[in-house]
Structures are given as structure tokens and as C-alpha cells.
C-alpha positions in Angstrom: 109.5 78.4 125.8 109.0 80.9 123.0 112.0 80.8 120.5 112.2 80.9 116.8 111.9 77.6 114.8 115.3 76.5 113.3 115.4 77.3 109.6 114.5 74.6 107.6 115.3 73.8 104.1 112.9 74.6 101.3 112.2 71.1 100.8 111.0 70.9 104.4 109.2 73.8 104.3 107.2 73.0 101.4 106.1 69.6 103.0 105.0 71.2 106.3 103.2 73.8 104.4 101.3 71.0 102.1 100.7 69.0 105.3 96.7 67.7 105.6 95.1 70.1 107.8 94.0 68.8 111.2 90.4 68.3 111.8 88.6 71.1 113.5 87.9 69.1 116.7 91.6 68.3 117.7 93.0 66.8 121.2 93.6 69.3 123.9 97.3 69.4 125.1 98.3 68.3 128.7 99.0 71.9 129.5 95.7 73.0 129.1 94.1 70.7 131.9 91.1 72.8 132.4 89.9 72.5 128.9 87.1 70.1 128.1 88.2 67.5 125.6 87.6 67.6 121.7 86.5 71.2 121.1 87.3 73.3 118.2 90.2 75.7 118.4 91.3 74.6 122.0 94.5 76.7 122.0 94.7 80.0 124.0 93.5 82.7 121.8 95.8 85.5 123.1 99.3 84.0 123.3 100.7 87.4 124.7 98.4 87.6 127.6 98.1 84.1 128.8 96.9 83.3 132.3 97.2 79.7 134.0 93.4 79.7 135.0 91.4 80.0 131.7 88.5 77.8 130.5 87.6 77.7 126.7 83.9 78.0 126.0 83.9 77.0 122.3 81.9 74.1 121.5 78.2 73.5 121.0 75.9 76.3 121.9 72.2 76.7 121.7 71.4 79.3 118.8 68.7 81.1 117.4 68.2 83.7 114.6 65.8 86.2 113.5 65.4 89.6 111.9 63.1 90.6 114.4 63.9 92.1 117.9 63.1 89.4 120.4 64.7 89.8 123.7 61.9 88.9 125.8 61.8 85.3 124.0 65.8 84.9 123.9 66.4 85.7 127.4 63.7 83.6 128.8 64.0 79.9 129.7 62.3 78.8 126.2 64.6 76.3 124.4 66.5 77.8 121.4 65.7 76.0 117.9 69.1 75.1 116.8 72.7 74.2 117.9 75.8 76.0 116.8 79.4 75.1 116.8 81.3 78.1 118.0 83.7 79.9 117.2 82.3 79.2 113.6 79.8 82.0 112.2 76.5 80.3 110.9 77.4 80.8 107.4 80.4 78.3 107.5 80.1 74.3 107.3 82.2 73.8 110.1 79.4 75.8 112.3 77.0 72.7 111.4 74.3 75.2 109.9 76.0 76.8 106.9 73.2 79.3 106.3 74.5 82.1 104.1 71.2 84.2 103.6 70.8 87.5 105.4 69.9 87.8 109.1 69.8 90.6 111.3 70.0 89.2 114.8 71.8 85.6 116.2 71.5 84.6 119.7 73.7 82.0 121.4 73.2 80.4 124.8 75.1 77.8 127.1 76.1 76.8 130.6 79.4 76.4 132.2 80.8 75.8 135.6 84.1 77.1 136.9 86.6 74.5 137.7 86.6 73.5 141.2 90.2 74.1 141.5 90.3 77.5 140.4 91.5 79.9 143.2 91.2 83.3 141.2 88.8 85.9 143.2 87.7 87.4 139.9 86.4 86.1 136.8 86.2 87.6 133.1 84.4 86.5 130.1 86.2 87.0 126.7 85.0 86.9 123.0 87.8 87.1 120.6 85.3 88.9 117.8 81.7 89.0 117.3 80.3 90.8 114.4 78.9 93.4 114.9 76.9 94.7 117.6 77.3 92.2 120.6 75.4 92.3 123.9 76.2 89.8 126.9 74.1 88.3 129.8 75.3 86.1 132.6 72.7 84.6 134.7 70.5 87.2 133.3 72.4 90.0 134.4 73.2 92.5 131.6 76.9 92.9 131.5 77.4 95.4 128.3 77.9 95.8 124.7 80.6 95.9 122.2 80.3 97.6 118.7 82.4 96.3 115.9 83.3 92.7 114.2 86.8 92.6 114.6 87.9 93.5 118.0 88.1 91.6 121.3 86.1 92.5 124.4 85.5 91.3 127.9 83.2 91.7 130.8 84.0 91.0 134.5 81.3 88.2 135.8 82.3 87.7 139.0 79.3 89.5 140.6 77.0 87.5 138.4 78.1 84.0 139.4 76.6 81.4 141.3 77.6 77.9 142.5 77.0 75.1 140.0 75.9 76.1 136.6 75.9 79.1 134.9 74.1 80.6 131.7 75.7 82.9 129.3 73.5 84.6 126.4 75.2 86.3 123.6 73.2 88.3 121.2 74.7 89.9 117.9 73.1 92.4 115.5 74.4 92.5 112.1 73.3 94.5 109.1 75.6 94.2 106.2 73.7 96.5 103.9 73.4 99.3 106.5 76.4 101.5 105.2 77.3 101.9 109.0 79.5 98.7 109.2 82.9 97.8 108.4 82.6 94.9 106.2 85.9 94.1 104.4 85.1 91.3 102.0 81.7 90.5 103.2 79.2 90.6 100.3 76.3 93.1 100.9 74.2 91.1 98.2 72.7 87.9 98.5 75.5 86.1 96.7 79.2 86.3 96.7 80.3 88.2 93.5 83.4 90.1 92.2 86.1 90.4 95.1 83.4 90.3 97.7 82.5 86.8 99.4 80.4 85.0 102.1 79.4 87.1 105.2 80.3 86.1 108.6 77.5 86.9 111.3 78.1 86.7 115.1 80.7 84.9 116.9 83.6 84.0 115.0 86.5 83.9 117.4 87.2 81.8 120.7 85.1 82.7 123.7 86.6 81.9 126.9 86.8 82.4 130.7 89.8 83.9 132.8 90.6 84.0 136.3 92.4 87.2 137.5 93.8 88.2 141.0 91.8 90.9 143.4 94.0 93.5 141.5 95.2 92.3 137.9 97.2 93.4 135.1 94.7 94.5 132.6 96.9 96.1 129.8 100.5 95.9 128.8 102.6 97.5 126.0 106.2 96.5 125.2 108.7 99.0 123.6 111.5 97.1 122.4 115.0 99.1 122.2 117.4 97.1 120.4 120.4 100.0 120.4 120.0 100.2 124.3 119.6 96.3 124.7 116.7 96.6 126.7 113.0 96.4 126.6 110.5 98.8 128.0 107.3 97.6 129.6 104.1 99.6 130.4 101.7 98.1 132.5 98.1 98.9 133.3 96.4 97.7 136.7 93.0 97.3 137.5 92.1 97.7 141.0 95.7 99.1 141.8 95.9 99.5 145.8 98.6 100.6 148.1 101.7 98.3 148.5 101.5 96.5 145.3 104.8 95.8 143.2 104.7 94.8 139.5 107.6 92.7 138.6 108.9 91.8 134.8 111.4 89.0 134.0 112.6 88.5 130.5 113.9 85.1 129.5 116.2 83.8 126.6 115.8 80.3 125.7 114.7 79.7 129.4 117.5 81.4 131.0 117.1 84.7 133.0 118.2 87.7 130.5 116.7 90.8 132.5 114.3 91.6 135.3 112.9 94.9 136.8 110.2 95.9 139.4 108.3 99.1 140.3 105.3 100.1 142.7 102.1 99.3 141.1 99.7 102.3 140.5 96.7 102.5 138.3 98.2 103.2 134.8 101.4 103.4 133.1 103.7 101.6 135.2 106.8 101.5 133.5 109.9 98.8 133.8 113.0 99.2 131.9 114.4 95.8 131.7 118.3 95.9 130.6 118.8 92.3 128.7 122.1 90.5 129.7 121.5 88.3 126.4 120.9 90.5 123.5 119.2 88.5 120.5 117.7 90.5 117.9 114.4 89.6 116.1 114.5 89.7 112.3 113.0 87.7 109.2 116.3 85.6 109.2 116.4 84.8 112.8 113.0 85.4 114.8 114.4 85.3 118.2 111.7 85.7 120.9 112.1 86.4 124.4 109.5 84.8 127.1 108.4 87.5 129.5 106.5 87.2 132.9 104.9 89.7 134.6 103.4 89.5 138.1 101.4 91.8 140.6 102.9 91.1 144.1 102.4 92.3 147.7 104.9 91.4 149.8 105.6 87.5 149.4 102.2 87.0 147.8 101.5 87.0 144.1 98.0 88.6 143.5 98.0 88.1 139.4 100.5 87.0 136.9 100.6 86.3 133.3 102.8 85.0 130.4 103.8 87.0 127.3 106.7 87.3 124.9 108.7 89.8 122.7 111.1 90.6 119.8 113.9 92.8 119.9 113.5 95.0 116.7 112.7 98.6 115.5 111.5 99.9 112.3 112.4 103.1 110.9 111.9 105.3 107.9 115.3 106.8 106.4 114.5 108.8 103.0 113.0 106.5 100.7 113.7 103.3 102.9 111.7 101.4 105.7 114.9 100.2 107.8 114.3 97.0 110.0 116.9 97.0 112.7 118.8 99.7 110.6 119.0 97.4 107.5 117.3 97.5 104.0 115.0 94.5 103.9 113.1 94.1 100.7 109.5 93.2 101.6 108.5 90.3 99.5 104.8 90.4 100.4 101.5 88.3 99.5 97.9 89.4 99.7 96.3 87.3 102.3 92.7 87.6 102.9 92.2 85.1 105.4 89.1 83.3 104.0 88.7 79.5 104.7 86.5 76.9 102.7 85.1 75.6 105.9 85.1 78.3 108.6 84.9 81.6 106.1 86.7 84.2 108.4 87.7 81.4 111.2 90.6 79.2 110.3 89.5 75.5 111.1 92.4 74.8 113.4 95.6 76.7 115.0 97.6 74.4 112.4 95.8 75.9 109.5 96.9 79.5 110.7 100.7 78.5 110.8 100.1 76.3 107.6 99.1 79.5 105.5 102.4 81.4 106.6 104.4 78.2 105.5 102.5 78.3 102.1 103.6 81.7 101.6 107.3 81.1 102.5 107.3 78.1 100.3 106.8 80.4 97.3 109.4 83.0 98.5 107.5 85.8 100.2 108.7 86.9 103.9 105.4 88.6 104.7 101.8 89.7 103.9 99.2 92.6 103.5 96.6 91.1 106.1 94.1 92.3 103.7 90.4 93.8 104.6 90.4 91.5 107.9 91.9 91.7 111.2 93.7 88.7 111.8 93.3 86.4 115.2 96.4 86.9 117.3 97.4 83.2 116.7 98.2 84.0 113.1 100.4 86.9 114.5 101.9 84.5 117.1 102.9 82.0 114.2 104.0 85.1 112.2 106.2 86.2 115.1 107.7 82.8 115.5 108.3 82.6 111.6 109.9 86.2 111.1 107.1 86.9 108.8 106.5 90.6 108.2 102.7 91.8 108.3 101.0 95.1 107.7 98.1 95.3 109.8 94.8 96.4 108.0 91.1 97.6 108.9 88.0 95.8 106.9 86.8 99.3 105.8 84.9 98.3 102.8 81.2 99.0 103.3 81.5 101.9 105.0 79.3 104.8 103.7 81.5 107.7 104.7 78.6 110.5 103.9 77.0 109.2 107.2 78.9 110.6 110.3 77.4 108.3 112.5 79.6 105.6 110.9 83.0 107.3 112.3 82.8 106.7 116.0 82.8 102.8 115.8 85.7 102.9 113.1 87.6 105.1 115.7 86.8 103.1 118.7 87.5 99.7 117.2 90.8 100.8 115.4 92.0 102.0 118.8 91.2 98.6 120.2 92.8 96.6 117.4 96.1 98.7 117.6 96.2 97.9 121.3 95.7 94.4 121.0 98.5 94.0 118.2 101.1 96.6 118.6 103.4 94.2 120.6 103.8 91.9 117.9 107.3 92.3 116.3 105.7 90.9 113.0 103.6 93.8 112.4 105.6 96.2 110.5 103.4 98.6 109.4 99.8 99.9 109.7 97.4 100.4 106.8 94.0 101.2 108.0 92.1 101.5 104.7 92.2 100.1 101.1 91.1 101.7 98.2 88.7 104.7 99.4 87.1 107.1 97.6 88.0 110.9 98.2 84.9 111.2 100.7 86.9 108.9 103.1 89.5 111.4 103.5 88.5 112.9 106.8 88.1 109.9 108.5 91.2 108.3 107.4 93.2 111.0 108.2 91.8 111.1 111.6 92.6 107.4 111.9 96.2 108.0 110.7 96.7 110.5 113.4 95.2 108.3 116.1 97.8 105.5 114.8 100.7 107.5 115.2 99.6 108.4 118.7 99.0 105.0 119.5 102.0 103.3 118.3 104.5 105.9 117.1 107.0 103.1 116.3 105.8 101.9 113.1 105.0 103.7 109.5 101.4 104.3 108.5 99.8 104.1 105.0 96.5 106.4 104.9 94.8 104.2 102.4 96.2 101.6 100.1 96.0 102.0 96.3 93.9 104.9 95.6 92.9 108.1 97.6 95.9 109.2 99.6 94.5 112.3 101.4 97.5 113.1 104.0 99.5 116.3 103.6 102.2 114.8 105.3 102.5 111.3 104.1 105.4 109.0 105.1 104.6 106.3 102.9 103.2 105.7 99.5 101.9 103.0 97.4 100.1 102.0 94.4 97.6 99.5 92.9 98.7 98.3 89.2 97.3 95.3 87.7 98.7 95.7 84.3 99.3 92.5 82.9 101.8 93.5 80.4 105.4 92.7 81.8 106.9 95.5 79.3 104.6 98.5 79.9 104.5 97.7 83.7 108.2 97.8 83.8 108.3 101.1 81.8 105.8 102.7 84.2 107.8 101.7 87.6 111.1 102.2 85.7 110.9 105.8 85.2 114.2 108.0 85.7 114.1 109.9 88.8 115.0 112.9 86.8 111.4 113.5 86.4 111.0 114.4 89.8 107.9 113.7 91.8 104.3 113.1 90.2 102.6 116.3 90.9 100.3 116.1 94.0 97.2 117.3 92.0 97.3 114.1 90.1 97.5 111.9 93.2 100.9 112.0 94.5 101.2 108.1 94.0 104.9 108.5 92.8 108.0 106.4 93.8 110.4 109.6 93.6 108.9 112.1 96.5 111.7 110.7 98.5 109.7 108.7 101.1 109.3 104.7 100.9 107.1 103.6 98.1 105.9 100.1 97.1 103.4 98.5 94.7 101.0 97.2 97.2 98.9 95.1 94.5 100.1 93.7 91.3 99.9 90.6 89.5 96.4 88.8 90.2 97.0 86.8 87.4 94.0 84.5 86.4 94.3 80.8 86.2 91.5 78.5 86.3 91.5 75.8 83.5 87.8 75.1 83.9 87.0 78.9 82.7 85.1 79.5 86.1 85.8 82.6 88.3 87.6 85.4 87.6 91.0 87.3 88.0 92.9 90.4 86.5 93.5 90.6 82.6 93.3 87.7 80.2 94.5 84.4 81.4 97.7 83.3 80.2 97.2 80.5 77.2 99.4 78.2 79.1 101.8 77.5 82.0 104.7 79.0 80.0 103.1 82.4 79.5 102.0 82.5 83.4 105.6 82.0 84.4 106.7 84.5 82.1 104.2 87.1 83.0 104.8 86.4 86.9 108.5 86.7 86.5 108.4 89.9 84.2 106.3 91.6 86.6 108.1 90.6 89.8 111.4 91.5 88.0 110.2 95.0 87.0 109.7 95.7 90.9 112.8 94.1 92.1 114.9 95.7 89.9 113.9 99.3 91.1 116.1 100.7 93.9 113.5 103.0 95.1 110.8 100.1 95.5 111.0 98.8 99.2 108.7 95.9 98.7 105.9 94.6 96.6 102.9 92.6 97.3 101.4 90.1 95.0 97.7 89.3 94.7 97.2 86.8 96.2 98.2 83.8 98.2 94.9 81.4 97.5 92.0 81.6 95.3 88.8 82.7 97.4 85.8 81.7 96.3 85.0 82.9 92.7 88.2 84.8 92.5 90.9 82.7 90.8 94.0 84.3 90.9 95.8 82.8 94.0 99.2 80.8 93.8 97.3 78.0 95.5 93.4 76.7 95.2 91.1 77.7 97.9 91.6 74.6 99.6 95.3 75.4 99.9 96.7 73.1 96.9 99.7 74.3 95.1 98.7 75.7 91.4 102.3 76.1 90.1 105.9 74.5 90.6 106.5 75.6 94.1 110.5 76.0 93.8 110.2 77.7 90.6 107.8 80.5 91.8 110.0 80.6 95.1 113.3 81.3 92.9 111.3 84.1 90.9 110.0 85.6 94.1 113.2 85.6 95.5 115.0 87.4 92.8 117.9 89.8 93.8 116.4 93.3 95.0 118.2 96.4 93.6 116.8 98.3 97.0 118.9 96.0 99.3 121.8 95.6 96.6 122.1 98.8 94.7 120.6 101.6 96.9 120.3 105.3 95.3 123.2 107.5 95.9 121.0 110.4 97.0 117.9 110.2 99.0 116.5 113.5 98.1 113.9 113.8 95.5 114.5 115.6 92.4 112.6 118.9 92.0 111.1 120.0 88.6 109.1 123.3 87.8 106.4 122.0 85.2 104.4 124.1 83.0 101.1 122.7 82.0 101.1 122.7 78.2 97.8 120.4 78.0 95.7 120.0 81.2 94.0 116.8 82.6 90.8 117.1 84.3 92.2 117.8 87.8 94.3 120.8 86.1 92.7 124.5 86.6 93.6 125.2 83.1 92.2 122.0 81.3 90.3 122.6 78.2 87.8 120.6 76.3 88.5 117.8 73.8 87.4 117.3 70.2 86.3 113.4 70.3 85.0 110.9 68.0 83.6 107.5 68.8 83.8 106.4 65.1 86.6 105.4 63.4 88.7 108.6 61.8 90.7 108.7 58.7 94.2 107.4 58.7 95.5 111.1 59.2 93.3 111.9 62.2 96.3 112.3 64.4 98.2 115.1 62.2 98.3 118.7 63.1 96.2 119.7 60.2 93.4 117.4 60.6 90.1 118.8 60.2 88.1 117.8 63.5 85.6 120.5 63.1 82.8 117.7 62.9 83.9 116.2 66.1 82.0 116.6 69.2 83.4 118.5 72.0 83.8 117.3 75.6 85.6 117.5 79.2 88.2 115.1 80.3 88.1 112.8 81.5 86.2 110.3 79.2 84.9 106.7 80.5 82.8 105.0 83.1 85.0 103.4 86.0 84.0 102.9 89.6 85.5 105.6 92.1 86.4 108.1 89.1 82.9 109.6 88.8 84.3 113.0 90.0 87.0 113.0 87.1 84.7 111.8 84.6 83.8 114.9 82.7 82.0 113.1 79.4 80.6 109.3 79.5 82.4 106.9 77.1 81.0 103.4 76.9 82.0 102.4 73.2 85.1 100.2 72.5 87.2 102.9 71.2 87.8 106.7 71.4 89.9 109.2 69.6 90.7 112.5 71.1 92.6 115.8 70.2 93.5 119.1 71.5 95.4 122.3 70.0 97.9 124.0 72.4 100.5 126.7 71.9 104.2 127.0 73.0 105.7 130.2 73.4 108.9 128.6 73.0 110.7 125.3 72.1 110.2 122.5 74.7 112.7 122.5 77.6 115.0 120.0 78.9 112.2 117.5 80.1 108.6 116.6 78.8 106.4 114.4 81.2 103.2 112.9 79.7 100.7 112.3 82.8 98.1 109.8 81.9 95.6 107.6 83.2 94.5 104.8 80.4 92.0 102.1 80.6 92.6 100.2 78.6 95.2 100.2 75.7 96.1 103.9 74.9 98.5 105.5 71.9 99.7 109.3 72.1 100.7 111.5 69.2 102.3 115.0 69.1 101.8 116.3 65.6 101.2 113.4 64.3 103.9 111.8 65.6 103.6 108.5 67.9 105.4 109.3 71.4 104.0 106.9 73.9 102.3 103.5 73.7 100.4 102.2 77.0 99.3 98.5 77.2 96.8 97.2 79.5 95.4 99.7 82.2 96.7 102.3 85.1 94.0 102.6 88.0 95.9 106.2 88.6 97.3 109.1 86.9 101.1 108.0 86.0 104.0 109.9 84.8 106.0 108.9 81.7 109.2 110.3 80.4 108.5 111.5 76.6 111.2 113.8 76.5 113.1 112.5 73.5 110.3 111.9 71.2 108.4 115.0 72.3 111.4 117.5 71.8 111.6 116.0 68.3 107.8 116.5 67.4 107.2 119.7 69.5 107.5 123.2 67.6 107.2 126.7 68.8 103.8 127.9 68.4 100.6 125.9 67.6 100.9 122.0 68.4 98.4 119.2 68.4 98.0 116.3 70.9 96.0 113.4 69.8 95.0 110.1 71.6 93.5 106.7 70.5 92.2 104.7 73.6 90.6 101.3 73.1 88.6 99.2 75.8 88.4 95.4 76.3 86.5 95.0 79.5 85.6 96.3 82.8 86.0 99.8 83.7 87.2 102.3 81.0 88.7 105.7 81.3 91.3 108.1 79.5 92.6 111.2 80.7 95.9 113.1 80.0 98.2 116.0 80.5 101.4 117.2 79.1 104.0 118.9 81.3 107.2 120.6 79.9 109.8 122.0 82.1 110.1 125.8 82.9 
């Protein structure tokens, strides 16, 4: 029976979250009567499509690896040189190999026999995920090929089977340096570095056999309708024939809550189940209905499976994302789904559940499942816990200039959305992360595809950087400013300024659509000094708490912010900015972090009176690199005299260059003049035909600290950095400094470490 776990006290949650991980080889439950004893990850891998007859094929397989194509050798009866523990990748400790170097081809082989008690007339072989291009044979018969490292696939093997032992061979090709594969956070260099980590090659999710009927249910889509108190179930049938009927029965706490039946045809069999007992799924009360589906011919059951669903909906209303018609502030954490022992594969089902409990213990109600397609067992536990998730694709590693990279993405993302769209925990889709402008054509195509496959959830085209949709429905930004004061200023600008003009990226919270900061924080903490995080590490624990609270409060206090996402849940290899260590030990006082994360959100308590954005007609007094009328700047890399910002300062000896200035990944197209020294000083003259209007806005992308002057008067100071153009209200100080006729803008920018960039525009209301 699938129902929500009772709400525990914080103390109990923490105790559960900090429980020791069970070993990888755990005991098989009595319900899994056909499963071999003591195999890794013995639980059913697809909780929403469970049949009674299934056989887990995890365990020890023969294994070989080579950079050469040696099909003839490994399809022969010759012994393989190694053994591997499936479903763990060769790079992991749990695989028994821990080989982290590059290899292009991996081979797996094992034998199996169907249980004598099986009655199913057809048998299918499933692989939960294998990275990247995978081919499969049974008893020497080639079954087919699947491309993509994250989606499940299956082949019918009935025609290949023989009495007694049968042999499976799986070959996977994986070239992480090709530019044609979506890698996510897998390193394309020999070693882990920066924000990319150990690779995963070949099989990394459960392999299993499944017995199905002569006709069987091949796909299910569940459309919950809370307002109507019903669920609409769409069923596809493989091998449909005359006289078949599909039936659906919903149960609440084991009691029948509704049923429906219809003639079963090839595809899109629709059943509408009215629910006599209406229970809503929400983060507070994540109630789940059991769902039994069957194919019948008269009194005979041809095929049946067990599933579940939650009764909830997600809608956009102005700048709000509503869950069951209610504003729910999304306190998300970045979860990358890496494990010290298994890399992309959790050592146990309990480890998946534990990560959610760890997150809830520090106050989060959900996660961005970042640069990885998490396995269905994680989503199952998220459904049980009322844990809100944004599904993502591991797009890093793609070379968008190569058209041949597109089709594998389109095909696999279609499979992923089809696999996961029945999970109530999935609250939105985020196919891409931090893409360059060259990704626009592909990411716009993927958004259109996602909206067609699943119109019930919002879609972000690309998290953080390059938004390319002409009709976005959600916008976001990544901001790792470590100074709470400047961070608050940036995300507390009064809505009277209106929207950030689209030419600057449009990543603004005042466009009248939902907006959130989908990456922030990332505070480095590692007393040994190893590894990295964002910004300068706090000097002590007190400074960490002050910084965490200051950054988080700035977002909680903005009524137009529907959520946030803190970076990150755990350390990952050399990245040391988690709230827990890589082996899931707490780095901080759990209760204290929980209280800060759970601070009152203005989005829920004090929503804005008007949802419509303010529209301001801006004139460009000073243009940035993206403006058509931008002019060159005078600049100096040497420290100038004290009066360098004054309007009458003689800058004729300074060099001339186009903005922006700097060197920063992904901003090469906006870099007019390279700048690599610690400091730069800029000046530009401009004329005003009249006194400034009611509003003056500064648009600036700075990395690191910057100061902006008008006619020698300091009007703005920025500490830390931005990863985008941002708008700041400088009306009061600018009106006092500006004059009709000639004016001078002057900027100083200082660089500490990492990428550096400075560009600015000055906008005046017409």
C-alpha cells in the first residue's frame, strides 16, 4: 500500500537522515520471491510499472574493456578477463574495479534461467540506464541498440530464449571527449576538476527481466484532476486484439476509491476514474493512491501491473507557480546525485531515501536534480515524502555547433519525460543548464517538445544563463555573490523600474512571470583548505551562519520570488560547498540551518497587489556591448590620479576600447576588449538634451567589485560579482549628479580571482 509517511518531528527526521547507509548487498524482501539472495539494489527499479513476474539481474557479470572494436572476440565463447558488480559503473569502488581512466568500449556477459514458476508467455529485458550507445544480444541474437546515457530501454527476448541457461551480452560505447554526448558533470579530462567529476561508463542502473502477457500494457500516462476529483489514465497496448478490455482501479489506504474500464485498442485508451475519496497530494500531505491496471479478455487476465499516483496540479498565475491553487515557496537545494562509492549509482535504495531526509532536515522542501537524470527510485521516495523536484537533462559536454548531436538529445529527452511525467513530485522541467547562445535552436526545440509531451508543468529553457525563448513562462538567474548586502540590493530592486530589457538577457524578476534564483550560496567550507567553493571561505562558523542567513533572507523577503535553490546539498569530490560532506556527514548545526531555510517567505505571506509588470520607456544614455549605439570607452590599467572620475579630467592619454572588458567563460561574444590585470578604470562622455526623467537605471555586469561615478559623484557600488547583466535603481543619486548637456560616466572594477568582466549601460526614462 502506497501512502504518505506520517509527519515526523524534526528530531526524528534528523535521526533518520543521519542513519548509517546499509551495505550495497542487502537482503531481499519476501515479496521479491524470484530474486536471487544478496544482490545489490534488489528492489524493483520502476515503482510505477511493477509486474508480479520479474527477475533482477544485478550482481556479478563477466566484464571486458577496450578502445578497439572487437565484436568478434567478445561475442565468441572466449572468457572475459574481468568481473564487475552490476549495476555499478567500472569507475566506482562498488563495481570492484575502480578504473577511472578513459575507455571507449565496455562488454558485459552473464547467464540466466527463467524461474520455473513463471507463467507469462512473453519476456522483456530492461536496462535502467547505460552510458552511452548500448547494444544487446541474447543467445547470440542481436536485439537492438539504444543511444543515450540516462533513459531506460527494453527489448523483447521471447524469440531468443531456450530451455535452461541463456546468455546475455551487453556492449556500451562511451566517448566523453566527442562533443556528441550529454555528459552532465562527468569530466572530459583525465582527472576530476572544477565542477566536473568522475565519469560513468556503461551500465549504471538495474538490469532486469519482466514477464508480460501475450498482449500487455506498454505505457501509462496519469493525468490527475484535483478540481474534478478524478484521475484520467491513458494506456497504450502492445499486441492489441479483438475482445480485450483495459480496467483501472484506484485504492486509498487499501480501500477501493474508484474504477473504470474501456475496450483496449492499440494506443491512447482513455479511462476516467471518479474518486469517491478525494485526498490531495501536497508537500505537507503527500497522499498517494494505488493504481491497479489490467488487460482482460472475458474472465481471463492477460496482463496486469501495479502503479500509483498523486492528486495534484501545477499552474502559473502571473508571477506565481501554484500547487493545488496555493502559493508554495519552493525551498530547493542543488542535488547532483553523486555517491563516493557508486558515483552516479546510489549504494542502496535507503541511500536515495536518506538524501531526501538529509535535505528536509536542513529545511528544504525540494531540489533541482542537477545535470543528471535521477533514477525512478529516487522519484518514488520524493513522491512519498512530498519533495518537490525539477527534472533536468545532463546537457554539459554537448558541442552545439555539431548538428549530429541534436537527434540523440531529442530522442532521449522524449524517453525521460515519458518515464517521469507521472510522478507528482516533479513540479517542473529544466532541460538545460548554463548554455551558450549557440544552444538556442536546440533548447527552443526541446522546450516545444516538452510542452507537447507534458503540458501540465512549467518549463525553463535553460537555467541560469542564456534564455532564448521568445515566450518564456518561467525565468531564473544564478548568482554567487557572497555579500548579503549587495545580494539583497540586487534582488530587492523596486518593481517601479519595470523589466530588464530583453537585449540584456531579460533575466529579471519583474516581467510578470515566475522568477527565482536557481543557484546561489555555494559557500566554501573545508578547514583543511582543500577543494573549492564560491567566494572567500568564511573565517569561522559564525561568519558562515551570518552569510547563509543573509543571502537566504534576501530571497525570502522578495514577494515576487517563488523560490530559491541553494548550492548545494553535499560536497562532491573536490567541490567543498555542501551542507553535508561527500559521505553525508553534517558540517553545521542541522536545527540552526533548518530554522534559517524555513524563514517566512513574503511570496506566501505578502504577495504583490498587482501581478502585471510595470512598463517603462527607456532612452539609452550610455550603451553596453549589446546596445546598437554603444561607443568606445577610454580606459587605463594603471592607477590614475585621485580626480580621475571628474567630468573635466583629461583622459586623452588613455587607451580606447569597446566594452565589455575582461576574460570570462561564455562571455566571449560580449568581450570587446581583453582585460587581464587586477584593476581597470573606464570613462565615457555623453550628452543629455534635457534633465533626467523620473527614473534612472544602471545596467551592469561586473566581476568583481565595481564603483560607478557620474560627473565625479559616486552613484553605485557593487561588491562580489554578477554572472549576468543586472538592473539597479540609481534614480536619486543620478538625478543630483546629471545635468543637461555634457556628462561623464566613470567606472572602476577590481578583479580578485576567476573570470573577470565589466560592462555597463545607463538608461533614463523618456
